C-alpha positions in Angstrom: 12.7 35.8 54.6 11.4 38.4 56.4 7.4 38.3 57.5 5.5 41.1 59.8 2.4 41.6 61.5 -0.1 43.6 59.9 0.6 46.4 62.4 4.2 46.8 60.8 3.0 46.7 57.5 1.0 49.4 58.4 4.0 51.5 60.1 6.0 50.6 57.2 3.7 52.1 54.6 2.8 55.4 56.8 6.7 56.1 57.3 7.2 55.7 53.4 4.2 57.8 52.8 4.9 60.4 55.2 8.5 60.5 55.5 10.2 59.3 52.2 7.6 61.3 50.0 6.6 57.8 47.7 3.0 59.0 47.4 0.4 56.1 48.5 -1.1 56.7 45.0 2.1 55.5 43.5 2.4 52.5 46.0 -1.3 51.5 45.1 -0.2 51.5 41.5 2.4 49.3 42.1 0.4 47.0 43.9 -2.4 46.5 41.4 0.2 46.6 38.4 2.3 43.4 40.3 -1.1 41.6 41.4 -2.2 41.7 37.8 0.6 39.5 36.3 0.4 37.3 39.2 -3.4 37.2 38.4 -2.7 36.3 34.9 0.1 33.7 35.6 -1.3 32.1 38.7 -5.6 32.4 37.3 -6.0 33.7 34.2 -3.5 31.2 32.3 -6.4 28.3 32.5 -8.4 30.2 29.6 -10.5 33.6 29.0 -13.6 34.1 31.0 -15.4 37.1 33.0 -13.6 38.5 36.0 -15.4 39.7 38.6 -13.6 42.1 41.2 -15.2 42.0 44.4 -14.3 44.8 46.5 -14.5 47.4 49.9 -14.4 50.6 50.2 -10.6 50.8 51.5 -7.2 50.8 50.1 -7.4 47.0 49.2 -10.4 47.6 47.4 -8.5 50.5 45.7 -6.1 47.7 44.7 -8.8 45.7 43.2 -9.4 49.2 41.4 -5.9 49.0 39.9 -6.3 45.5 38.7 -9.3 46.1 37.2 -8.1 48.9 35.5 -5.0 46.8 33.9 -7.7 43.8 32.8 -9.9 46.5 30.8 -6.8 47.9 29.1 -5.8 44.4 28.1 -9.3 43.5 26.7 -10.6 41.0 29.4 -14.1 41.4 30.1 -13.9 42.8 34.0 -16.7 44.2 36.1 -16.3 45.6 39.7 -18.9 44.6 42.6 -18.7 47.6 44.8 -19.5 46.5 48.5 -20.6 50.0 49.4 -21.7 53.3 47.6 -19.3 55.0 45.6 -19.6 58.2 47.0 -18.3 56.6 50.2 -14.8 55.3 48.6 -12.3 57.7 49.9 -8.6 59.2 48.9 -6.2 56.7 46.4 -8.8 54.6 46.1 -11.5 56.7 45.0 -9.3 58.5 42.8 -8.7 54.3 41.1 -12.4 53.9 41.3 -13.1 57.2 39.0 -10.6 56.0 36.7 -12.6 52.9 36.3 -15.6 55.1 35.7 -13.8 57.3 33.1 -12.6 54.1 31.0 -16.6 52.8 31.5 -15.5 49.3 33.5 -18.9 48.5 34.8 -18.9 49.2 38.5 -22.2 47.7 40.5 -23.2 49.1 43.8 -23.5 46.7 46.7 -23.9 48.5 49.7 -26.3 46.2 51.5 -28.0 43.1 51.7 -31.2 43.7 49.4 -28.5 45.2 46.8 -26.4 41.7 46.9 -29.6 39.8 46.4 -30.8 41.3 43.7 -26.9 41.2 42.0 -26.5 37.7 43.1 -27.8 35.9 39.2 -25.4 38.5 37.6 -22.5 37.7 39.5 -22.8 34.2 38.2 -21.5 34.8 35.2 -18.3 35.3 36.3 -15.6 32.6 35.6 -12.9 34.2 38.0 -13.1 36.7 41.0 -10.3 38.7 42.5 -11.1 39.5 45.9 -10.0 42.9 47.9 -13.2 43.4 50.0 -10.9 43.5 53.6 -7.4 43.0 52.8 -4.4 42.5 56.5 -6.5 45.4 58.6 -8.9 43.1 59.7 -9.1 42.0 63.1 -12.9 41.3 64.1 -15.5 38.9 62.7 -17.0 38.8 59.9 -20.4 40.1 60.3 -23.7 40.7 58.3 -24.5 40.6 54.3 -20.3 40.6 54.4 -20.3 37.2 55.6 -23.2 36.7 53.1 -21.4 37.6 50.2 -18.0 35.6 51.2 -20.2 32.2 51.8 -21.4 33.1 48.0 -17.9 33.8 46.7 -16.9 30.5 48.0 -19.9 28.4 46.8 -19.1 29.3 43.6 -16.0 27.0 43.1 -14.4 29.0 41.0 -10.8 30.3 40.8 -10.7 33.0 43.5 -7.5 35.6 43.7 -6.7 37.2 46.9 -5.3 41.0 47.2 -3.0 40.9 49.9 -4.8 38.2 51.8 -8.1 36.2 51.8 -11.0 38.4 52.9 -11.6 37.2 56.5 -8.1 35.3 57.3 -6.2 37.3 60.3 -3.1 38.8 59.1 -1.4 37.9 62.5 -2.2 34.5 63.4 -3.7 33.0 59.7 -6.9 32.2 61.6 -10.4 32.7 59.9 -12.4 35.9 61.1 -15.7 33.9 61.4 -15.4 33.3 57.7 -12.8 33.6 54.9 -12.4 33.5 51.4 -10.7 30.8 50.1 -8.0 31.7 47.5 -6.2 29.5 45.1 -3.4 32.6 45.0 -2.5 35.2 46.9 -0.6 38.3 46.0 0.5 40.2 49.1 2.6 43.8 48.9 5.8 45.1 50.4 6.7 41.9 53.0 4.8 38.5 53.5 2.5 38.8 56.8 2.3 35.9 59.4 -0.8 34.6 58.8 0.0 33.6 55.2 2.7 31.3 56.6 0.8 30.0 59.6 -2.4 27.5 58.9 -5.0 27.7 58.8 -4.0 30.9 56.6 -1.6 29.3 54.7 -4.0 26.6 53.5 -6.5 29.6 52.7 -4.0 31.6 50.5 -3.5 29.0 47.7 0.0 30.2 45.7 1.7 33.3 47.5 3.5 36.0 45.5 4.8 39.1 47.2 4.8 42.1 44.7 7.7 44.6 45.1 5.9 47.8 45.4 8.9 50.4 45.6 9.4 50.1 49.4 13.1 50.6 50.5 14.3 47.7 52.5 15.4 50.1 55.6 11.7 50.6 56.0 10.8 47.7 58.4 10.2 49.1 62.4 12.9 49.5 64.3 12.8 47.6 67.8 10.3 44.8 66.6 10.8 41.3 67.1 11.5 40.0 64.0 9.5 36.9 62.1 11.5 35.0 59.6 10.5 32.3 56.8 12.8 29.5 56.9 14.0 28.9 53.1 16.9 25.8 52.4 19.4 28.7 51.8 19.3 29.9 55.2 19.4 26.4 56.5 22.6 25.9 54.4 24.4 28.9 55.6 23.5 27.2 59.0 25.1 23.9 58.8 28.7 23.6 60.4 31.4 22.6 57.4 33.7 19.7 58.0 37.7 19.8 57.7 39.1 16.9 55.9 40.5 15.4 59.2 37.5 15.5 61.0 36.8 12.5 63.1 34.0 11.5 65.9 35.5 13.3 68.5 35.3 16.3 67.0 31.4 15.8 66.0 30.2 16.0 69.6 29.1 13.0 71.9 25.2 13.0 73.2 23.8 11.5 76.1 20.1 10.5 75.7 18.0 9.6 79.2 14.6 8.2 77.5 12.3 4.9 77.6 10.3 3.5 80.1 8.4 -0.1 80.0 6.7 -0.3 76.7 8.1 2.6 75.1 11.8 1.4 74.3 11.1 2.6 70.4 11.3 6.3 71.5 14.7 5.8 73.3 15.7 4.1 70.4 14.7 6.2 67.8 16.5 9.4 69.5 19.5 7.5 70.3 19.9 6.4 65.9 18.6 9.9 65.0 21.5 11.5 66.7 24.0 9.7 64.4 21.7 10.1 61.8 22.4 13.7 61.7 25.8 13.3 61.7 26.5 13.8 66.0 29.9 12.2 66.3 29.0 9.5 69.4 25.8 9.0 71.6 25.4 6.9 74.5 22.0 5.9 75.4 20.8 5.9 79.0 17.8 3.8 79.8 16.7 2.0 82.8 18.8 -1.6 83.3 15.6 -3.4 83.3 15.1 -2.6 79.9 18.3 -2.9 78.5 18.2 -6.1 76.9 15.2 -5.0 74.7 17.0 -1.7 73.7 19.9 -2.9 73.0 18.6 -5.0 70.3 17.4 -1.7 68.4 20.9 0.2 68.2 24.2 -0.4 66.9 25.9 2.5 66.8 24.8 3.6 69.9 26.6 3.0 73.4 24.4 1.7 76.6 24.4 3.0 80.2 22.0 0.8 82.2 20.5 2.9 85.0 19.7 1.7 88.2 15.7 1.5 88.3 15.1 -0.9 91.1 13.1 -3.2 88.9 10.7 -0.6 88.1 11.5 -0.1 84.3 11.5 3.7 84.5 13.5 6.6 85.4 14.5 6.9 89.3 16.5 9.1 91.6 18.5 6.3 92.1 20.4 6.5 89.0 21.6 10.5 89.8 24.8 8.9 90.3 24.9 7.0 87.1 23.9 9.8 84.9 26.2 12.1 86.7 29.0 10.2 85.7 28.1 9.3 82.3 27.6 13.0 81.5 31.4 13.2 81.5 32.9 14.4 78.4 29.5 14.8 76.6 28.4 17.8 74.8 24.4 17.5 74.9 22.1 15.6 77.3 18.7 14.8 75.6 15.6 14.0 77.2 12.6 12.9 77.6 11.3 10.3 74.8 9.2 7.4 76.6 10.2 8.2 79.9 6.6 8.3 81.5 5.8 10.8 84.1 5.8 8.5 87.6 6.7 10.6 90.5 10.3 8.9 90.9 11.1 9.9 87.3 9.3 13.8 87.8 11.7 14.1 90.6 14.5 12.5 88.6 13.9 15.0 85.3 13.8 18.1 88.3 17.0 16.6 89.4 18.7 16.6 85.7 17.1 20.2 84.9 18.8 21.6 88.2 22.2 20.2 88.2 23.4 19.5 84.3 26.2 22.0 83.2 25.5 21.0 79.5 22.8 22.0 76.8 19.6 20.1 77.5 17.2 19.1 74.9 13.9 17.9 76.3 11.0 16.7 74.8 7.8 14.5 75.3 7.5 13.5 79.2 10.5 15.3 80.2 8.1 18.4 78.8 5.3 16.9 80.8 7.1 16.6 83.9 7.9 19.8 84.1 4.4 21.4 84.1 4.3 23.9 87.1 7.8 23.8 86.9 9.4 26.3 84.4 11.5 28.8 87.3 13.3 25.6 87.1 14.0 26.0 83.3 14.7 30.0 84.0 17.6 29.2 86.3 19.6 27.5 84.1 22.9 28.5 83.7 23.4 26.4 80.1 21.2 26.2 77.4 17.8 24.6 76.9 15.7 23.5 73.7 12.2 22.8 74.5 10.5 20.5 71.8 6.6 20.4 72.3 3.5 19.6 70.7 0.6 21.4 71.4 -0.5 18.9 73.8 2.6 19.2 75.9 2.6 23.1 75.4 -1.1 23.6 76.7 0.6 21.6 79.7 3.2 24.1 80.3 1.2 27.0 79.5 -1.6 25.7 81.5 -4.2 26.4 79.1 -5.9 24.5 76.4 -5.0 23.0 73.2 -7.5 25.4 71.3 -5.9 28.2 72.8 -2.0 27.4 71.5 -3.6 26.3 68.4 -5.7 30.1 68.2 -2.4 31.9 68.3 0.7 29.6 68.0 3.3 32.6 68.1 2.1 33.9 71.2 2.2 30.6 72.9 6.1 29.6 71.3 7.2 33.5 72.8 5.3 32.8 76.1 6.8 29.8 76.9 10.5 31.0 75.5 9.9 34.4 78.2 9.2 32.1 80.6 11.6 29.7 80.4 14.1 31.2 78.9 14.8 28.7 76.5 14.8 27.9 72.7 11.1 26.5 71.8 10.3 24.2 69.0 6.2 23.9 68.8 6.0 21.3 66.8 3.1 21.1 64.4 2.3 22.3 60.8 4.4 24.9 60.0 6.3 24.3 63.3 7.8 27.1 64.9 10.9 28.2 66.5 11.5 30.8 69.0 14.5 32.1 70.8 14.1 33.4 74.3 14.2 36.7 73.1 11.1 36.3 71.3 12.6 36.2 67.5 10.5 33.4 65.6 11.4 31.6 62.3 8.5 29.5 60.6 9.1 26.0 59.4 8.0 25.4 55.8 8.8 21.9 55.3 6.8 18.8 56.4 3.7 17.4 55.3 0.4 15.4 56.9 2.5 12.0 56.3 4.4 12.9 59.3 1.2 12.2 61.7 2.2 9.2 63.4 4.2 8.1 66.1 7.8 8.4 66.7 8.6 11.7 64.6 8.8 13.6 67.8 11.5 11.3 69.3 13.7 11.3 65.8 13.4 15.2 65.9 14.8 15.0 69.5 18.1 13.2 68.8 18.2 15.4 65.4 18.0 18.8 67.4 20.6 17.4 70.0 23.2 15.9 67.3 23.4 19.3 65.5 24.0 20.8 69.0 26.7 18.7 69.3 28.5 19.4 65.7 28.7 23.2 67.3 25.7 24.7 66.4 23.9 27.5 69.1 20.4 25.8 70.3 18.5 28.0 67.7 20.6 27.7 64.7 20.1 23.7 65.7 17.0 23.5 66.5 16.3 25.4 62.8 18.1 22.9 60.6 17.1 20.1 62.6 13.5 21.0 61.5 14.0 21.6 58.0 16.2 18.5 57.1 13.1 16.8 59.3 10.2 18.2 57.3 12.2 17.8 54.3 13.3 14.4 55.1 9.8 13.5 55.5 8.7 15.7 52.2 11.2 13.4 50.1 9.1 10.0 51.2 5.7 11.9 50.5 6.8 12.8 47.0 6.6 8.6 46.4 3.7 7.7 49.2 1.6 10.9 50.4 1.6 9.0 53.7 2.3 5.3 55.5 5.8 6.4 56.0 7.8 5.8 59.3 9.5 8.0 61.7 12.4 5.3 61.2 12.2 5.5 57.4 12.4 9.6 58.2 15.7 9.7 59.8 17.0 7.1 57.4 16.3 9.6 54.7 18.1 12.5 57.0 21.1 12.1 55.6 19.7 12.7 52.1 17.7 15.7 52.9 21.3 17.5 53.9 22.8 16.7 50.6 20.0 18.2 49.0 20.0 21.4 51.2 23.8 21.6 50.6 23.3 21.1 46.8 20.2 22.1 45.4 17.7 23.6 48.3 14.6 23.2 48.1 12.6 26.0 46.8 10.0 28.2 49.3 6.3 28.1 49.2 6.5 31.8 48.6 7.6 33.4 46.0 9.2 36.8 45.3 9.4 39.7 45.6 8.0 40.0 42.3 9.0 43.6 40.5 
């Protein structure tokens, strides 16, 4: 599913009205009618009650006015609380506000804080609320009595339905603009926006319906970097199909370089995840001092003991052994549990410079590259980076808060600097290619907040690369299935499951995607 920014949506609206000749009032009518249908299904189905429409003076308020009219026509008690004076409403919104007046739908003007204070008691009579204050055009902090109104609506604890996006949620990054409405359901128009999918926006929107308001599909602006929401059907189309005579030689051989003293489990999980993801063969290269420990944790993986001078870490003394081990391999994965000692850092830099294979880098492999992204940009072969927000912050030399404030921008920046495919892990993991195209994952849950999940994902990405997927497709399939496997476990226990258990469910997750892809968290388009 294509996802758009607020600016893209505004451009689409302008093109539809000015160039295609579809009147803005028609679009508003379609939006309000579709949103009303969504409201009745998602919110009002719990029982009758008075509906309050809290509306601004712009087009978002206009959509709310149309909803109020449709509700009134159904004999549902509804009142509009307008956060402006009626004469301040212009254009198509004004036309729909006038219709409410002629139909005798109550309209309370609340243009300032004193008026709001006078109406608070009356507003308590509404059982349901429709939020039509700001919409997707907001990009500044909510202040003044608008902030008081939003705080009041949230404090009521009553069901809230948001028109387009909860007021106060930034449409491009999902962040609250100081304060925002917490909605139970949202109807958005034409296309879902990035803020609907990126947390915390995804949580603040509730159930999301995309309403088809009659915008032709060809109105997406050309030249923009697309953002897509991953779906089970999309992932299904990317999984390589196997012929009846497939064998391990055809399904790829991965070399994993991992482990240091105290971190042997990471190596085992990464190697085992290659096989669980369908890779044909995996060889685990580990410091020779640690071989007796790791050998007991892997069964399908072959092992290569790497000279370590008794240190229990990867060092430059292993360079020649690694070079020989790379012969006949399709993919190299490096990073899980390797540490960041100076000698290890030196080895990682050497591998990045000299390896001619597709490379998956995670964990301390990433940390050793902070300040050295040019090494990645100079590679001829494909690279996939899988940072969590802390690792991303080190790579971009910024704070974790800055990364989380605009995850999409951070992923695009690292992809640009490294010329790599970037997987920014976390709630709603992002996959970004070197050209800046982004895919937003929709699987996964809070139960994945435990050690080892990233090591499993590293092996999964490498496994799909070895089977012939492109770097971006390997990342998409691995990330989606990784989250889906966790969701399948969470259906039985919300948390407390382990990374190894997620890894062991990867084959079942693949089976589900191939046979019955999971439903999307965003519904629509609804006609």
